[in-house]
Each structure stands twice: as C-alpha cells, then as structure tokens.
C-alpha positions in Angstrom: -1.9 -20.2 -6.7 -5.5 -19.8 -4.9 -7.2 -19.1 -8.5 -11.0 -17.9 -8.3 -13.9 -19.5 -9.6 -14.0 -18.0 -13.2 -17.4 -17.5 -12.6 -16.9 -14.4 -9.7 -13.4 -13.3 -11.3 -14.7 -11.9 -14.4 -17.6 -10.8 -12.8 -17.6 -6.9 -13.1 -19.9 -6.5 -10.9 -20.3 -4.2 -8.2 -21.9 -5.6 -4.9 -23.5 -2.5 -2.0 -24.3 -3.5 1.3 -25.7 -1.4 4.1 -23.1 0.3 6.3 -24.0 -1.5 9.8 -21.8 -0.6 13.0 -18.7 -3.0 11.8 -19.1 -3.1 8.1 -19.0 0.1 6.1 -19.0 -1.8 3.1 -19.5 -0.1 0.2 -18.1 -1.5 -3.2 -16.5 -5.0 -4.0 -14.9 -5.8 -7.3 -13.9 -9.1 -8.9 -11.6 -8.2 -11.7 -8.4 -10.3 -10.9 -8.1 -14.0 -11.0 -5.7 -14.4 -8.1 -4.9 -13.0 -5.0 -4.8 -9.3 -5.1 -1.4 -7.6 -3.0 -2.0 -4.0 -2.8 -4.5 -0.6 -4.3 -4.5 2.6 -4.1 -6.8 5.5 -4.6 -6.6 8.1 -7.4 -6.0 11.9 -6.1 -9.2 12.9 -7.0 -10.6 9.7 -5.0 -12.8 8.5 -7.9 -10.8 5.8 -9.2 -9.1 2.7 -7.6 -5.8 0.9 -9.1 -5.1 -2.5 -7.7 -2.4 -5.4 -8.8 -1.7 -8.9 -7.7 -0.8 -12.4 -8.9 -2.1 -12.3 -12.1 0.4 -9.5 -12.9 -2.4 -6.6 -14.0 -2.6 -3.3 -13.2 -6.3 -2.6 -13.3 -7.6 1.2 -12.9 -11.6 1.0 -12.0 -14.3 4.2 -11.4 -15.8 3.7 -8.1 -19.3 5.0 -9.3 -18.8 2.1 -11.9 -19.6 4.9 -14.9 -16.6 3.3 -16.5 -15.4 0.4 -17.9 -12.5 -1.1 -15.7 -9.2 -0.4 -17.7 -6.4 -2.9 -18.3 -3.2 -1.0 -18.1 -0.7 -2.5 -19.8 3.9 -1.6 -20.9 2.6 -1.7 -24.8 1.5 2.2 -24.1 -2.2 1.1 -24.8 -5.1 0.0 -22.6 -8.1 -2.1 -23.0 -11.5 -2.1 -21.1 -12.9 -5.2 -23.2 -14.6 -7.4 -20.2 -12.7 -10.9 -21.4 -10.0 -10.4 -18.8 -8.3 -13.5 -20.3 -7.4 -11.5 -23.4 -6.0 -8.6 -21.5 -2.3 -7.9 -21.7 -0.6 -7.8 -18.6 1.5 -4.7 -17.1 4.1 -6.8 -15.8 6.1 -10.3 -16.5 5.4 -11.6 -13.1 3.6 -10.5 -9.7 2.8 -6.9 -8.6 3.4 -6.5 -5.2 2.4 -2.6 -4.4 0.9 0.5 -6.0 0.9 3.4 -5.0 -0.2 6.9 -6.7 1.7 10.4 -6.5 -0.1 12.4 -4.6 1.6 15.5 -6.7 2.5 14.0 -10.0 0.4 12.3 -12.4 2.5 9.2 -11.9 0.9 5.7 -10.5 4.2 3.2 -9.0 4.0 -0.4 -9.4 6.3 -3.0 -8.1 6.6 -6.3 -9.5 8.4 -9.3 -8.9 10.0 -8.9 -12.3 12.5 -6.8 -11.0 10.9 -3.3 -12.2 8.9 -0.7 -11.5 6.6 0.8 -14.0 5.6 4.3 -13.8 1.9 5.4 -15.5 0.4 8.3 -16.1 -3.3 8.6 -14.5 -5.0 10.5 -17.2 -3.4 9.1 -20.3 -3.4 5.2 -18.5 -0.1 4.7 -20.2 3.1 3.4 -19.0 5.7 7.0 -18.7 9.1 4.5 -18.1 10.3 0.8 -17.0 13.1 1.3 -14.1 15.5 -1.2 -13.1 18.0 -1.1 -10.5 16.6 -4.0 -8.1 18.7 -7.6 -8.8 16.0 -9.3 -7.0 11.9 -8.4 -6.1 11.1 -4.9 -5.8 9.0 -5.5 -2.9 7.4 -1.7 -2.1 7.3 1.7 -3.8 6.5 4.5 -2.1 6.5 8.4 -2.9 8.1 11.4 -0.8 5.5 14.4 0.3 6.1 16.8 -2.4 6.3 14.0 -5.4 10.0 14.5 -6.5 11.0 11.4 -4.9 10.1 7.4 -5.0 12.0 5.0 -2.4 11.8 1.0 -3.4 12.5 -2.0 -1.1 13.7 -5.2 -3.0 14.4 -8.6 -1.9 17.8 -8.0 -2.5 18.0 -6.3 0.9 18.8 -2.8 -0.8 16.2 0.1 -0.5 16.7 2.6 -3.7 16.0 6.1 -4.0 14.9 7.6 -7.1 13.6 10.8 -9.0 10.2 11.3 -9.4 10.6 12.6 -12.3 12.6 12.4 -15.7 15.3 11.1 -16.0 13.9 8.8 -12.8 17.9 8.8 -11.8 18.9 6.8 -8.9 19.6 9.3 -6.4 21.1 6.5 -4.0 21.0 3.3 -2.8 20.4 2.1 1.2 22.5 -0.6 2.4 22.0 -2.4 6.4 19.3 -4.7 6.8 20.2 -8.5 7.1 17.4 -9.7 5.3 14.8 -9.2 2.7 13.5 -5.3 2.7 9.4 -5.1 3.0 8.8 -1.4 3.1 10.0 1.7 3.1 8.6 5.4 3.4 9.2 9.1 3.7 9.0 11.7 6.6 6.8 13.9 5.3 9.6 16.8 5.7 11.5 14.5 3.7 14.9 14.2 6.1 14.1 10.8 7.1 13.2 7.4 5.5 11.7 4.2 7.7 12.0 0.6 6.6 10.9 -2.3 7.7 11.9 -6.3 6.8 12.6 -9.4 7.2 15.0 -9.4 10.1 12.7 -8.3 12.2 13.7 -4.8 12.4 12.4 -1.2 11.8 15.2 0.9 11.0 15.7 5.6 10.4 17.5 6.7 7.9 18.8 10.1 6.9 17.8 11.1 3.3 20.6 13.1 2.8 23.7 10.7 4.0 21.7 7.3 3.8 22.8 6.8 6.8 21.4 4.5 9.4 19.9 6.8 12.0 18.3 4.4 14.2 17.6 0.5 14.8 14.7 -0.4 16.3 14.3 -4.5 17.6 11.2 -3.8 19.3 9.4 -6.7 16.5 10.2 -10.3 17.3 8.9 -11.5 13.5 9.3 -9.8 10.0 8.0 -6.2 9.5 5.6 -5.9 7.0 4.7 -2.7 6.7 5.8 0.8 7.6 4.9 3.9 7.1 4.6 8.0 8.7 1.8 9.9 10.1 1.2 13.5 7.7 2.5 15.8 10.8 5.7 13.3 11.1 5.6 13.0 14.5 4.1 9.4 14.7 5.3 6.6 12.7 3.6 2.7 12.3 4.9 -0.5 12.0 3.1 -3.8 11.5 4.9 -7.6 11.9 4.3 -11.0 11.6 4.6 -11.0 15.2 1.1 -10.3 15.4 1.3 -6.8 16.3 1.4 -3.1 15.0 3.0 -0.9 17.0 3.0 3.3 16.8 5.7 5.0 17.4 6.9 9.0 18.4 9.0 10.3 16.3 11.1 13.2 17.2 14.5 14.3 15.8 14.9 11.3 13.7 14.2 8.8 16.8 12.0 6.1 17.2 10.1 5.8 20.4 7.8 3.3 21.4 4.5 4.2 22.3 1.5 2.1 21.7 1.1 -1.9 20.9 -2.3 -3.3 19.0 -2.9 -6.5 18.6 -4.2 -8.7 15.8 -5.3 -12.9 16.6 -2.2 -13.4 13.8 0.0 -11.5 11.6 -0.1 -7.9 10.6 0.0 -7.1 7.2 -0.3 -3.6 7.2 -1.0 -0.7 8.5 -2.0 2.9 7.2 -2.7 6.4 8.7 -5.8 8.4 7.8 -4.5 11.7 6.3 -5.4 13.7 9.0 -4.0 11.6 11.4 -7.0 10.4 14.0 -7.5 6.8 12.7 -5.4 4.0 12.3 -6.4 0.9 10.3 -4.5 -2.5 10.1 -5.1 -5.4 8.1 -4.2 -8.9 8.8 -3.6 -12.8 8.2 -7.1 -12.5 10.0 -8.9 -10.8 7.4 -9.9 -8.8 10.0 -9.3 -4.6 9.1 -9.2 -2.9 12.6 -9.8 0.9 13.1 -8.2 2.4 15.9 -7.7 5.7 17.5 -4.3 6.7 16.5 -3.5 8.8 19.3 -4.7 6.9 22.4 -4.9 3.2 20.3 -7.8 2.8 21.6 -9.6 -0.2 19.3 -13.1 1.0 17.3 -14.3 -1.6 15.1 -13.5 -4.2 12.6 -14.5 -3.9 9.2 -15.8 -7.4 7.9 -16.1 -8.3 5.0 -12.7 -10.5 3.5 -12.3 -14.0 3.4 -8.5 -13.9 3.4 -5.6 -12.2 4.8 -6.0 -8.4 3.8 -2.9 -7.5 2.0 -2.9 -3.9 1.6 -5.2 -1.0 2.9 -5.0 2.8 1.8 -7.2 6.0 2.8 -8.6 7.8 0.2 -6.9 11.8 0.3 -9.7 12.9 1.7 -9.9 10.3 4.8 -13.5 9.2 4.2 -12.9 5.9 2.7 -10.5 3.1 2.5 -9.4 0.4 -0.2 -8.2 -3.1 0.7 -6.5 -5.6 -1.1 -6.7 -9.3 -0.1 -5.8 -13.0 -0.6 -9.7 -13.7 -1.7 -8.8 -12.1 -4.9 -11.4 -8.8 -4.1 -10.9 -5.1 -4.1 -13.2 -3.7 -1.1 -14.1 -0.3 -0.7 -15.2 0.9 2.8 -16.7 4.1 4.2 -17.6 7.0 4.7 -15.5 7.2 7.4 -15.8 10.8 10.0 -12.7 11.0 12.2 -13.9 12.8 14.1 -17.4 11.6 15.1 -15.3 8.1 15.6 -12.2 9.5 18.1 -13.5 13.3 19.1 -12.1 16.8 18.5 
C-alpha cells in the first residue's frame, strides 16, 4: 500500500497550472488516501467521480463550488471534510468507475466481487449486483445505455441489463486467464475484451460466441475500447504498446502500434475519434493523432503510474487517475487545431 502523507491526502484544495504546450494541467484533487484506480466525468462534464484502494467513491465538482461527496451504500452521502469518518462505497478496492451516458447511473466495480449502481442526481445507491465469483475488474455501458458489460478475475464476462431488474443477459467464457476490460461496439452488435492471456477477443453481443481472437500483444491486455464510429478500436498492454485496430464486420485488423517506455495501462479515444490518449507505468499521458498514430505531446504531472483516463463528453478535457493518489483534470483540448480537419 502506498499511503499518502495525510497532510496532502486530506487536502481538498484545487491546484492550478498554466496551460503550457506539454502540460494543460487544470486541477489536481487529493481526496483519496491511496492509489486511485479509475475516474470518469458526469454527462454534463461538471463533475468527476473517482475510486481506488481506499474503497471510497468520491464525487467532486470541477469549479470547486461544492464540497466533496463521499458516496456510500447506506443510502446517504457525506460531505464532511474529515475523510477518515466517511462511510465507504465498497468493502474492498474499487477498480473501475463509469458513468452511463444516457441514464442517471454511475457504476463501480470492486474487489468485493460486486458492481454497485448509483444515481448521479441523488448521490445514492440504486442497486448492488452480484454475479462474478472473484474480483470485478471493469464495467462499461452500451452506447444506448441499456446494457452493461463487466469483466472479472473469474475469467468471465457478464452482460447485464442497465435498468431494473438489472438482470444477467448472458455470460461469456473463453479467456484463459483474468479478463481486464470489455466494451460494446457503438451499434451494440459486438463486444471487445482483453485480458491476462494476452489476447484481444471479439464476441457477438447477440449470441455470446467468439468472433475473433487476436494474439498480437505479447503481454497482459490492460484495456480495450471502440471509437464512437465503431470503425476503430484500441487495446493497451503491459508489453509497452497500444494497438489501433480497424474494425469491419466483426474483424479486427491491426493498423498502428503506439509505444510507451513500459507498460501501457489505458487507452481512450476522444468523442470525435480524432485524438487518442494513453497512460502507463511511466507516469506519462500521451496524446496521439488517432487516424495516423502520430505522437502529438505528453501531459506531464503524475509522479507514478496512470491507471485510467477518460475524455469529457464534449472532448475538451481529460481526467486521469494515478498510483500517486491524485485525480487530475487536463485541457482544454481542440482536436481540430491539434490534428487538423
């Protein structure tokens, strides 16, 4: 455990920085007492959710006009500045936080083998889902907001309904080791997944059958996702690379390989599909032209591994979560000026 110095851990102060060519740092929030695994923006882009090793789900407003909210499964939220007195969202580490882009739902995946669903507007728990028999590593929503896909250390992928009764639609089995991440194609017809067997797999979201298995990575696949068009996908790996794939008719075709110094832990497209951001063990966040693979610049600020990053719904900002215990917000970005029309 890499506990932070309490002086910094309990500081709810926002730090600002001028937007240099290779910086763009807007805010840093120190509201966790340990590693932060995941973060995401609310649909209006005004809030950020984060979770990690301290088992807490934190909701905070970017303009600092509201106190922090610590969500808990006791149907109450608390904004008391004393972090140690706050109730915890899960009984174990939170691995993933994702916001439904259609419904009023925020999902968290945890080592306590549950997924919890929360109301953004009410800051209250909606439902606790149990289906995995080991750690739940990720959860993502379909583009229409009606389904969720989760991955587990039980080597399984589960597709859920994202509305009451939140039932299990199907279970996908085929990975030979822990599954790290999965995502729906925008049209909802396919699911892409990646895991510790170093494969990227494509599944039919209708039948649950494997459509393709790609073994181009030489290390654990840490994240997978589609762009908004559904014509491209990206995977990141502990082999130090991220691969941009062309995706046509259920088939992945390797297009561009992007390199970090060491393990890449996350890769994400901007909403317009023009930019790609990657983060890794080297504490570097790199921005790339998503169409050509050209390296643009790095966002410098984290001191340890970057575990997760997400673009805001309007594409103007990025939020990142790190082993250094911080959540950082970067931007604003203009994809047209960075990569051209």
